[in-house]
C-alpha positions in Angstrom: -12.1 8.7 1.3 -14.3 7.3 -1.4 -13.3 3.7 -2.1 -9.8 3.0 -2.7 -9.8 -0.6 -2.2 -7.3 -0.7 -4.5 -4.7 -2.8 -4.1 -3.9 -0.8 -2.2 -2.1 -2.2 0.8 -3.4 -5.8 0.7 -1.6 -8.2 -1.8 0.0 -11.0 -1.5 0.4 -14.8 -3.3 -0.9 -18.1 -5.1 -1.1 -20.7 -6.4 0.9 -23.5 -8.7 4.2 -23.5 -10.7 7.1 -23.5 -7.6 9.7 -22.3 -10.6 6.5 -19.2 -12.0 8.4 -15.7 -11.1 11.5 -13.8 -11.1 13.0 -14.4 -7.5 13.8 -17.4 -5.2 12.9 -21.1 -5.7 10.8 -22.7 -3.4 12.4 -23.3 -0.1 12.1 -24.5 3.7 10.9 -21.5 6.2 14.1 -19.7 6.9 16.5 -21.4 4.5 18.9 -19.3 2.5 17.8 -18.3 -0.5 20.3 -18.0 -3.5 21.0 -15.1 -4.8 18.5 -14.6 -8.4 20.0 -10.5 -9.2 23.1 -9.1 -10.8 24.0 -6.0 -11.3 21.6 -3.5 -13.4 23.0 -0.8 -15.5 23.3 2.9 -14.5 22.6 5.2 -16.4 22.5 9.2 -16.0 18.9 10.8 -15.4 18.4 14.4 -16.0 16.6 15.5 -12.4 14.1 18.0 -11.0 16.0 20.4 -9.5 12.9 21.7 -8.6 11.3 19.5 -7.0 13.9 18.1 -4.8 14.6 18.7 -1.5 18.5 19.1 -1.6 21.1 17.5 -3.5 20.8 14.7 -6.1 21.5 12.0 -7.9 19.1 10.9 -10.9 19.5 7.6 -12.9 18.5 4.5 -14.9 18.2 1.2 -13.7 18.0 -0.5 -16.4 16.8 -4.5 -15.7 15.3 -8.1 -17.5 12.1 -7.4 -17.8 12.6 -11.5 -16.9 15.1 -12.1 -15.3 14.5 -16.4 -16.1 14.0 -15.0 -20.1 18.0 -14.7 -22.0 16.1 -12.9 -24.6 14.3 -10.9 -22.2 13.0 -6.7 -22.9 14.6 -4.2 -20.6 13.2 -2.8 -17.8 14.2 1.1 -16.7 13.3 1.9 -13.2 13.8 5.8 -12.3 15.9 6.1 -9.0 16.8 9.7 -7.1 19.4 9.8 -4.4 19.2 12.6 -1.6 22.1 13.3 -1.1 23.5 14.3 2.5 24.9 17.2 3.4 27.4 15.4 5.6 30.4 15.4 5.8 31.0 12.1 7.7 27.7 11.0 6.0 27.2 6.8 6.7 27.8 4.8 4.3 24.3 3.0 4.3 21.9 4.6 3.4 18.4 4.8 3.3 16.2 3.2 0.5 12.2 4.4 1.2 10.0 1.4 -0.6 6.8 2.6 -1.1 3.4 1.3 -1.0 0.4 0.4 -3.3 1.4 -1.6 -5.2 1.3 0.4 -8.0 2.4 3.6 -6.8 5.6 5.6 -7.1 8.2 7.7 -4.5 9.3 10.1 -6.9 6.9 12.0 -7.2 6.4 12.9 -3.5 10.0 13.1 -2.8 9.8 17.3 -2.3 8.5 15.3 1.1 11.6 14.8 2.5 12.7 18.0 2.4 13.6 18.2 6.0 13.8 14.6 7.0 16.1 14.3 9.5 17.3 11.2 7.8 19.4 13.6 5.3 21.6 15.0 8.5 23.5 11.4 8.4 23.1 9.7 5.8 21.8 9.3 2.0 18.3 8.6 1.3 17.5 6.3 -2.1 14.1 6.6 -3.9 12.9 4.6 -7.2 9.2 3.8 -8.9 9.1 0.0 -9.0 8.6 -1.7 -12.1 5.1 -0.3 -13.7 4.6 2.3 -11.5 5.2 6.0 -11.4 7.7 6.9 -14.2 9.2 3.1 -15.0 9.3 1.9 -18.6 7.4 0.7 -19.5 4.7 1.4 -17.8 1.7 -0.8 -16.8 -1.1 2.0 -16.8 -4.7 1.2 -17.7 -6.9 4.6 -18.7 -9.6 2.3 -19.4 -9.7 0.8 -16.0 -9.6 5.0 -14.4 -12.3 6.0 -16.9 -14.6 2.7 -15.2 -13.9 4.5 -12.1 -15.0 7.6 -12.8 -18.0 5.8 -14.3 -19.3 3.6 -12.0 -18.9 7.2 -9.5 -21.5 9.2 -12.1 -24.8 6.3 -11.8 -26.8 3.8 -9.6 -25.4 1.1 -11.2 -26.0 -2.8 -9.2 -22.8 -4.8 -8.1 -23.7 -7.7 -10.4 -23.2 -4.6 -13.2 -19.9 -3.0 -12.3 -18.4 -6.1 -11.7 -19.7 -6.4 -15.0 -18.5 -3.4 -16.4 -15.1 -3.3 -14.7 -13.8 -7.1 -15.7 -14.5 -5.4 -19.8 -11.9 -2.4 -18.3 -9.7 -5.1 -17.0 -9.8 -7.5 -20.3 -9.2 -4.5 -22.5 -6.0 -3.3 -20.8 -5.0 -6.4 -20.5 -5.1 -6.8 -24.0 -3.1 -3.8 -25.1 -0.7 -4.4 -23.0 0.5 -8.2 -23.9 -0.4 -6.4 -27.4 2.4 -4.2 -26.7 4.5 -6.7 -26.0 4.8 -6.9 -21.9 5.2 -9.7 -19.8 3.1 -9.4 -17.1 3.8 -12.4 -16.1 7.4 -10.8 -14.4 5.9 -8.2 -12.4 5.2 -9.4 -9.0 7.2 -8.7 -5.3 9.9 -11.4 -6.3 11.1 -9.0 -9.2 10.8 -6.0 -7.6 13.1 -7.6 -4.7 15.3 -8.5 -7.1 15.3 -4.7 -8.9 16.3 -4.1 -5.7 19.0 -6.0 -5.3 20.2 -5.1 -8.7 19.9 -1.6 -8.1 22.3 -2.2 -4.1 24.7 -3.8 -6.9 25.2 -1.5 -9.3 25.5 1.6 -7.0 28.6 -0.5 -5.0 26.7 -0.1 -1.9 27.8 -3.1 1.3 24.4 -2.4 2.7 21.4 -0.5 3.4 18.3 0.3 5.8 15.2 -0.6 4.3 12.6 1.6 4.9 9.0 -0.3 3.9 5.8 1.5 4.1 2.2 -0.4 3.3 3.0 -3.2 0.3 7.0 -1.6 0.9 7.0 -3.6 3.9 5.9 -7.1 1.4 8.8 -5.4 -1.1 11.2 -5.5 2.3 10.5 -8.9 4.0 10.8 -10.5 0.8 14.3 -9.0 0.1 14.8 -9.6 3.6 14.2 -13.1 3.4 16.8 -13.6 -0.5 19.3 -11.1 0.5 19.2 -10.9 4.4 22.9 -10.0 5.1 22.9 -7.4 2.9 20.2 -5.9 5.3 21.6 -3.3 7.8 18.5 -2.4 10.0 14.7 -2.6 8.6 11.9 -0.3 9.4 8.5 -1.5 8.6 5.7 0.3 9.2 2.1 -1.1 8.4 2.6 -4.7 7.5 1.7 -6.1 4.5 2.4 -9.5 5.0 3.9 -12.1 2.2 0.3 -14.6 3.5 -2.0 -12.0 3.5 -4.1 -10.9 0.6 -7.9 -11.2 -0.6 -10.4 -9.2 -0.8 -11.9 -11.3 2.6 -9.1 -9.9 4.8 -8.8 -7.0 2.7 -12.7 -6.9 3.8 -12.6 -8.1 7.0 -9.6 -5.8 7.4 -11.9 -2.8 7.1 -14.7 -4.0 8.9 -12.9 -4.3 12.1 -11.2 -1.2 11.9 -14.3 0.0 11.7 -15.5 -1.9 15.0 -12.3 0.3 16.6 -14.2 3.3 15.6 -17.4 2.4 17.4 -15.2 1.1 20.0 -13.0 4.1 20.2 -16.5 6.8 20.2 -17.7 4.8 23.2 -15.3 4.5 25.2 -14.9 8.5 24.8 -17.1 10.4 27.5 -17.9 13.5 25.2 -18.2 11.5 22.2 -20.1 8.2 23.7 -22.2 11.1 24.9 -23.3 13.3 21.9 -24.1 9.8 19.9 -25.2 7.6 22.5 -26.2 5.2 19.4 -23.0 5.6 17.0 -22.9 2.0 18.0 -25.4 1.7 14.9 -24.7 5.3 13.3 -22.2 3.4 10.4 -25.5 1.3 9.8 -27.9 3.5 9.2 -25.5 6.1 7.1 -25.4 3.5 4.7 -29.1 2.7 5.2 -30.5 6.2 4.1 -27.9 6.7 1.6 -29.2 2.8 -0.1 -32.4 4.7 0.3 -31.5 8.7 -0.5 -28.2 8.3 -2.8 -26.8 12.2 -2.5 -26.4 13.3 -5.6 -24.3 16.1 -6.9 -21.3 18.2 -9.1 -17.9 17.9 -8.7 -15.4 19.1 -10.1 -12.0 16.5 -10.4 -9.7 19.1 -11.8 -7.2 17.0 -14.5 -8.8 13.2 -13.8 -11.7 14.2 -14.9 -12.6 17.3 -14.9 -17.1 17.7 -13.5 -19.3 15.3 -13.1 -22.0 13.9 -11.6 -22.2 12.0 -9.5 -24.4 9.5 -7.3 -22.8 8.0 -4.0 -24.2 5.4 -2.4 -24.2 3.5 1.1 -21.5 1.4 0.0 -19.9 3.8 -1.7 -20.3 5.6 1.6 -18.2 2.2 4.2 -15.8 2.5 1.1 -15.0 6.4 1.6 -14.9 5.5 6.1 -12.6 2.9 5.3 -10.3 5.3 3.4 -10.7 8.2 6.1 -9.8 5.7 8.8 -6.4 6.2 7.1 -5.7 9.4 8.0 -5.6 10.2 11.5 -6.3 13.3 11.4 -9.7 12.7 9.7 -10.4 9.7 12.4 -11.6 12.3 15.1 -13.9 13.9 12.5 -15.7 10.4 11.5 -18.3 10.3 14.3 -19.5 13.4 13.4 -20.2 13.5 10.0 -21.8 9.7 9.7 -24.0 10.7 12.8 -24.6 13.7 10.7 -24.5 11.1 6.8 -27.1 9.1 9.3 -29.5 12.2 9.3 -29.3 13.3 6.5 -26.7 15.7 6.3 -24.4 15.5 3.1 -22.9 18.7 3.3 -19.6 16.7 3.7 -19.6 14.3 0.4 -18.0 17.0 -2.4 -15.7 17.5 -0.8 -14.8 14.0 0.2 -15.6 12.6 -3.6 -13.5 16.0 -5.2 -10.6 14.2 -3.5 -11.1 10.6 -3.0 -12.0 9.6 -6.9 -8.8 11.4 -8.4 -7.3 9.4 -5.6 -8.4 6.0 -6.7 -7.5 6.3 -10.1 -3.9 7.9 -9.2 -2.3 3.8 -9.1 -0.7 2.2 -12.1 -2.9 -1.0 -12.1 -1.5 -2.9 -14.5 1.3 -3.4 -11.9 -1.3 -3.1 -9.6 -2.8 -6.2 -10.8 -0.3 -7.9 -11.9 1.6 -8.4 -8.6 -1.3 -8.3 -6.3 -2.3 -11.2 -8.0 0.9 -12.8 -8.9 1.2 -12.4 -5.1 -2.4 -13.8 -4.0 -2.9 -16.7 -6.5 -2.4 -19.5 -3.4 -3.8 -17.4 -0.6 -7.3 -17.3 -2.4 -9.6 -19.8 -1.3 -13.6 -20.3 -1.2 -14.6 -16.8 1.7 -12.9 -14.6 -0.4 -14.9 -16.9 -3.4 -18.1 -15.7 -1.1 -17.4 -12.7 -0.2 -17.4 -11.7 -3.9 -20.2 -13.2 -4.6 -22.2 -11.8 -1.7 -19.9 -8.7 0.0 -23.2 -7.2 2.0 -22.5 -3.4 2.5 -19.2 -2.9 1.2 -19.7 -4.2 -2.6 -17.6 -0.9 -3.7 -15.3 -2.5 -1.8 -15.0 -5.9 -3.7 -15.5 -3.8 -7.1 -12.5 -2.0 -6.2 -10.1 -4.7 -4.4 -7.6 -6.2 -7.2 -7.6 -9.4 -5.6 -11.1 -10.2 -6.7 -10.4 -10.5 -10.9 -7.0 -12.2 -10.8 -9.1 -15.1 -13.1 -8.9 -12.5 -15.5 -5.9 -11.0 -15.2 -4.2 -15.0 -15.8 -0.7 -13.8 -14.0 1.8 -17.0 -12.7 2.0 -17.0 -9.2 5.1 -16.6 -7.3 7.4 -19.3 -5.2 5.3 -21.4 -3.0 8.4 -19.8 -0.5 6.7 -16.7 -0.7 4.1 -17.1 1.7 6.2 -18.8 4.6 7.3 -16.5 7.4 10.0 -14.3 7.0 12.4 -15.6 10.0 15.8 -13.6 9.2 18.0 -12.3 12.2 17.9 -8.9 10.5 17.6 -6.2 13.3 13.9 -4.6 12.7 11.5 -2.3 13.9 7.6 -3.3 13.4 4.8 -0.1 13.7 0.9 0.2 13.9 -1.8 2.1 14.1 -4.9 0.8 16.1 -7.3 2.3 13.2 -5.5 1.1 10.0 -8.4 -0.4 8.1 -5.7 -2.6 5.2 -3.1 -4.0 7.6 -4.1 -5.1 10.8 -2.2 -4.4 14.4 -2.0 -7.9 14.3 -0.4 -8.9 11.3 2.4 -6.5 11.9 2.5 -7.9 15.5 2.9 -11.5 13.5 5.1 -10.4 11.5 7.5 -9.3 14.1 7.3 -12.5 16.6 8.4 -14.0 13.5 11.4 -12.3 13.2 14.2 -13.0 15.9 15.5 -9.5 16.0 12.3 -7.6 15.9 10.6 -5.2 17.8 6.5 -3.9 17.6 4.7 -1.1 19.2 1.4 -0.3 18.3 0.1 3.1 17.8 -3.2 4.5 19.4 -5.1 7.5 17.3 -3.3 6.4 14.0 -4.2 4.4 10.9 -2.3 3.7 8.3 1.4 4.4 8.3 2.7 5.5 11.7 5.7 7.5 10.4 4.0 9.8 7.8 1.5 10.5 10.9 4.0 11.8 12.9 2.9 9.6 15.8 4.2 10.4 19.1 7.9 8.6 19.2 8.2 7.2 16.7 10.9 9.0 14.4 12.9 9.7 17.5 13.1 5.9 18.0 13.4 4.7 14.9 16.6 7.6 14.6 18.2 6.3 17.8 18.4 2.7 16.6 19.3 3.7 13.3 22.6 5.1 14.4 22.8 2.0 17.0 20.9 -0.8 15.5 22.7 -2.8 18.4 20.3 -1.4 20.8 16.6 -2.3 20.3 14.8 1.1 19.5 12.8 2.0 22.6 9.2 2.3 21.6 7.7 2.1 25.2 6.3 5.1 24.2 3.9 4.3 22.5 2.2 2.8 25.0 1.0 6.9 25.8 -0.2 7.4 22.7 -2.9 9.7 23.1 -6.4 8.0 21.4 -8.4 10.2 18.8 -9.6 13.8 20.2 -12.8 13.0 18.7 -15.4 15.9 17.9 -18.5 16.0 19.3 -20.6 17.5 17.4 
């Protein structure tokens, strides 16, 4: 639950150079974009059969690092195709687009073991450029070390930012020294990688399943290659026109306000915590006055360390906890407990939260986030970074706030236009999502002429992975016949969180 404002899923577009990036040139909204990608080269890759849930094929996809450069280096992306056992499996697989940026798909391949999608069609997993098992890797151990060090001392916001800037600079200098073209890592390049994979696999059309940052890849691909998409499921949307520290922090504040409203609308929660409207502020103030000091074991991520957790760390932890459906009902009790001086839950939270905060490939995350975001950053972001109030942890962890230092070329102007292609699309969101507010997902759906939108109560970030009622059956029924819009009426009946009162 500790802050991972990380790049998370909230990155977006940027600023000059219409030709910058590896993707499509600037166009009018909705205009067709000429395909930029050619088929990649597939070579065999040994499958880790112990980690795979079903019979699978494993490949490397080789593509140019920078498609605009004739002598570009090569990027290798690991691909795993989970094969349907059905004798008459559908020819259009589902391709899963993971979140991040900078996360991966292959490390969680076992989670697809019992997925009913495999009853009818294959599932394609791949790690996006720069992250996971992709080569080159843009990991930044320098930044990971700075994240851990931040929680070991009580330091000022200014000192934290200075230390993080130094870590980012050291990582950038190293990656550039290794010959990596950081300008080649953005959402348009990843969408072209996806097209290179489709061509290499000789797939006519496929179904996109994007979650969090993966929805931005899906939207970018839909704009550039609409004829190659049979359906698209967009879960917890990171729209192309969103991003920046202000958007990220305001989104978290909105989710915390939803938590307050949800508790006070629940008779048991309101009776147990009649002053819950001020609980988060009281917890913040107490932990700033009396920080938690103790020992946690981070395992392989860092061993046993002494930590100091203050009020802004608690706000960051609350932000991250709102991702998880199963944690949301506990949060009023945790917040009120901390406000009263009960810190018993903090060691366990830190033990899980800090390793989670360093799990992504930092170099990929910031390269992609900044290339996508530069054109949407404005004075509000500068003001938020200069004075984030209780959100200092989120401001330090937000990659967009270090874009001047990272200095990568922005994506094309067209990247930020609404996507308006006529692709059958299902868009879903959770009420308590701290990173991708439902209003943003709904706006994306409204721009798509063949889209259906629904929002679930009691859900944070990632509707289908949260087993939101009826979400998966509705998707599977629609996947079988996308000519009939998905029936998402049941979302209106989703129960609110069963808050644990005391």
